[in-house]
Each structure stands twice: as structure tokens, then as C-alpha cells.
N, C-alpha and C positions, 0 to 999 in steps of 0.2 A: 215266743209260735213257738207248737208242738208237731215233734215229727211224730209220723204214725209208720207200721211197717204195718201193711194189708198183704198174703198171701196173694201171692196169684194162681187162679183156680184155670184149670188148663181147654176151659172155654175160653181165658183171655189170655190165652199164651199169644197171640199177635199185635198186643202191646206192650211185651217185655222183647218180643224180634222187634219192633220200630222200633222201641230206645235201644236196643243194641247193638242199631246200625248208629247212630251220634256218639254213643259211645267207645264201636270204635270208628268212627272218625277219628274221636277227639284225641285216641290211645292212639293210632299210626304213627305217630311222631315218635312214641316208642317200639310198638310191637313189627315196623314197615311193613305187615299188613296189608296186599292187593287188594284192590276190589274186583268182585267176577266182573263176566262179559255184559252184564247186567246194572252194570255201577253196582252190586251189594256188596256189602260184605260177606251177611252169612250168616248163619248162627244153626250146623251143623249140628248140636247134640244138645238141640231148644227140648224134645222133649221126656229127657234122661230129671229135667226136674218135677214134670210133671207125673212119671213112670217108677216112681220110688219110696218108699217110709221116711231113706235117710237125706235125701239131695229138697232142698225149700226152694223158690221165687218169693219175695216180698219185693209189691210195689213202696214207694217209701214216699209219701203223701205229706205236704203243707197244707194247712184251710183247704182242706178236702182237693189241692189241685198238686198232678205226679210230678214228683221231688229227685227221681234219681229209681234206683233198683237194689237192691244187692242177690247172689246169689249164696247159697251153703253145699258142701256133697264132705263127700268124707273119707273123700280121698286121700289118702300121704303118702308125700312127699320121700319121704325115709318109712325103707320095710321095717323099723326094727322098735319104731311106732306105733301105738294103736293112736288113732282121730276119730273123732267124732262126730269136729264138725275142721271147714276148711271150706275162710270164704274162696270161692273160686272169678267174684267178678265182683266189680261195688261201684256206682257212681253217682254223682249230685250232679243234679241239671249245674248248670253256667249260674243263676240266680239265686240260685239256692247253698255255694260253695263260702265257705269262708263267715260262714255264721250260726257255728255254732253244732248241725244239722247232724255231720255227719259223727260228729261228734253221738252227739244225744242217740243217734239210729244204735250206734255200736255197741254204748253202752245198755240196750232195751234189749238187742236180739242174746247179746252172753246172758244178765239175768235170766232172759226167755233156758237159751240152752246147755244147760250145765255138762261141762264134759271135759275134754281133751283138744283142747283147737290148735288151727296152723292157720297161717296167710301168708299169703305170696304175693312178691309185688320187687318192682323193677328200680331196681334202687337208681337208677340214671334217671329219674322219675322225683329229682329229690321234695316236690309237695309231696306230695304221696309215701315217700321214706317217710321226713316227718312228721304225717300224718299221722300213721301203724304205728314209727314205736310212741310218740309221744301220750296219742289211746292206750296202747296195751299199756308201755306203763304206770301210766296214772292208772289203769283200774283194778292190771292187778300187784299195785305200789309196789314197782318195778321186782316183780316176780315172776319171769319170765325168760328165756332165751331165741337168741336173735344167731342167726349163724349164715353171715352176709356172703356172697357170690358161694351157693349153695350151690353143686352139682348137681348132682342130682331132681333137682326143683328147676332145671334149665326152660325157657319158654320154649316154646316151639319153631319160634325163627335162630334159636342155639341160645339165644341170648343167657346170660346169666340172673339169677334169682336170689332175691335175699330172702327167709322165712323162718317165723316171729314162731314161737311155739309156745303155749300155758295152757293151763290147768284154772277152770273156775270153780 
């Protein structure tokens, strides 16, 4: 089974907003983010993925079914580095996890978008840390840089972040 990247058009950004609610709920054990008074996490930066040539929002599909999303921008957490692509958020719905789809989609992305990459993740999310490091290690043939508990890359809640840099 293959996974397909589908660029989300601005008239379908509500689909991303809906998926983001599920992602935020799942991730709240790490981010410690609360819902608002309407019971929603919200997505205040949603429009930036549709108003710029350097930002990308993709749906992930398996057999024509939505399986997740990935968001990419070019924001660098290190002022000394020129970043072309930064994965800001990525998730697969539970049904599609641990089946190789995440690895496949990243390889597609990395092969499609060439340049300097940055990936930031919560070190306390052991599954995520294992996933990111293994996929990048394999893709780059161990030619990447991992900065652990990197202060400039802290999350909004103050949590330390790990960050991976590589060029493809």
C-alpha cells in the first residue's frame, strides 16, 4: 500500500483544521495545551500555509482515505543556518501508524524538496524521537546533525526540543 502526498488547497483548509484538532488532542500529553472555551484547540497560524510560496500543507492519503497531514515552512530555530524546509507538524492517524507510511511519506518529501532541512520534536515523546532519528539516519546515510535540548527551539510551553539538521 502506498501513501500519497496531496497538497491542500486554500478552499479545503477546513480539513486541515479538523485534523489538527485530533492531532492537538493526541499531542496534548506533551504540549500541555488546553482547549479554549468552545472546547477547541484551534489553529491560529493556519492561513500561513496557504498565503506563501515557502509553506506547504499536505494531506497524507492511503487508498484514497485521509491518513494524516504534514506541514512545512522555512522558519529556522538557529539564526546561523539557512533553512529551506522545516517540518512544523506531522501526524498519521492511529490506524496508519507503525506500518511504514511515515517513513514512506518523508522519503517522498525529501526527494521532492531538496535543500537544507530542519526537524524539531519533543525528546520526551520516545516514539517520535525514535521515528525521526531513524528515518533521517537512514535517508542521509547518517549524515545529519542532532542537537539535543536545543534552547532556541523550545516549544511554546517552554519544553526543550531536539532538532535535526541535514541537507539533501
